[in-house]
N, C-alpha and C positions, 0 to 999 in steps of 0.2 A: 581478521578477527577470524572466530575459529567457535563453533559450533560448542566449546563447554564452555565460552563466558556468560557471565548470570544476565540476564534480563529480564523484567526490564532497568532501563540505565535512569536511576534518581538524584535528583537535582532541587536540594536545597534554597528556597529565596528569602530574602529577609519577610514574608508575610503567606509562606506556605511551602510548597516541592509542587512540581514536575517531574510526572515519566513518562519515560520515551523510550518502546520497543520498536526497535527497526522490522520492516516489512519488504516483500517482495518489491520488488521494482515495478513502475507504469512503461506500458509499452504499448508507442505507438507509431502507428505509419501515418507520414502525411505526406503529400504531394508537394516537389521541390522544383519549380519548374527554372530553366536551365538554357536560357534561349528562346532555341524554337521548339525545345521537347521539355517533357515533364516528366521527371522520377519519382517513385516511390521512393519515402527515403522515412527508415526507423531510426527513431527518437527512445531512447531509453532513461527514466526522469527514477534516481534512488528516492523513495518514502520511510515515510515514520509515523509514526502515531503519536501524538504529545496531550497527558492527560495527568489535569491533580488527581485525581482516583487513580490510586496502583491496579484494580482489576479492569480501567480503562472503560467503565460505565455511565462516567462525567457529574456522579451524583460527587452533594454538597458534604453529606454525611459523612465520605469516605476518603474525603481529601476536595481539599482548597484552597485560592489561593484570597486575599484580601487586597481591598483596591478601595482604597477611603473609607475603611472602617467596615465596608460589607463584602460576607464573601461569593463569591465567582468558583462555579467549578467548571473547568474545558474540558475537552476531549475533540482531539482534529484530528485527521489525518494529514498530513505534513508532506507537498509535492518539493524536492530540490532541484529549483529552477539551473539552466544552463548560465551564462555568462551573460547572454543577453538578458537576461530577464524573464520579464513580463510585457507584455507588445512593448520592447523597447526602454521598458521601467530597469533600473537598477536595484529589482528584489531580487532576491536569491534564495526566498521559499515563500508557497503556493498553498493554501487550505484547497487542500481537495472535498467537493460535496462528499457528507455522509450523511446517512442512515442515522438516524436517536445523537449525532453525536453535538459540538457546536458550544455554544458558550451559554451555563446559566447560573441565574440568579438563588440566593438559598431559597427560594422556592420552588424552585423544580423549573421555573420557566424562562425559555428562550429571552437572550439578551439581546436586541435591535442591535445591529451595527452602525444604526446614530447616535448609540448612545455612546458619553467619553467611555465607561466603565470596558468596554468592548475594542476599543485602540486603545486604551491601556494595559490588557492583558493581553492581546497580538500581538504589543511591543514587550512584552515580557516572553512570550513563548520566542517572539526573535530572540532576543537573548538567547535564555537557557537555548534555545537550538543550536546559537552558532557557537554554543561551550560548549553544546556534546561534540560537532561538528570536530573541536577544536582537542578534545580530549577521544575524541577516537577517528582519526582523519583516515580510516580504512573503511566507517560507516559504507559508503556508497558500497562499496564492492562486494560488502555481503550481501546489501539488498539485488544484486546484480546478480547476484548467486544465488539468492529465491526465488528470482525468478524462472530463470535460467532451471532449476533443479527442478521446481512445479512445471515445468513447460516438457523435460525432460519425461518428469513420470507421470505427465497427461500423455506423450506418446507413448511412450512405455504401456502404456495401459491400452492404449489404441491400438496398437502392433497385435500384443493378446489377444484381443477382442479380435480381431482380421484373422488372424491365424488359427481363432478355434471356430471364425466364420466357414472359414477355406475348410478346415477343417470336416468342420459338419456336410457342408455341401459335395469336400469330396466321399463321405461316404453315402451320401444319400444319392450322388453320381452312380457309384457302387450297388445301390442297393435296384438303382432303377437298366444299368445293363446286366444285373443280371436275371433281371422279369425279360428283358429281350433276350438274353438267353436261354431262357427258358421256355421263350414262346420260338426261336429258331427250330428245340430239341426234339 
């Protein structure tokens, strides 16, 4: 994928449409017990944001999917799991907790996970995500690239701030040295 490709990606389904936007990957460090030793292992998980609303705000008025004749909006951040899935299950995608996202009915209320509509929408999202992955097999690399670029930019900013602090400290040290020299003169 390149920076000039358009986003978000749009997927039309029988009763609505979904939009997908590639996000920076998620980086986690976890402990891995290897016999007698424990080592820290980095895990990178590619992420996307999927929504019925093209502005990714989860509003039914701006985009929806119909389930059993009713309108629902969905907006989730979704993580691509590795081959082991989640807790040993063969699941390939998992929703990440998001503030203000989720599945909502046409009144704007959150749909509880116990409702059948919640499961139906999650299955539709799975199908759309699988289609997306087939259409753009290199999307995970773009997610990793965004994470690496963000971290590089953060460290570049940190280095700039530290150089500025060092420059200021050098200037202050010269001022103190001048005062010492003036005392000795």
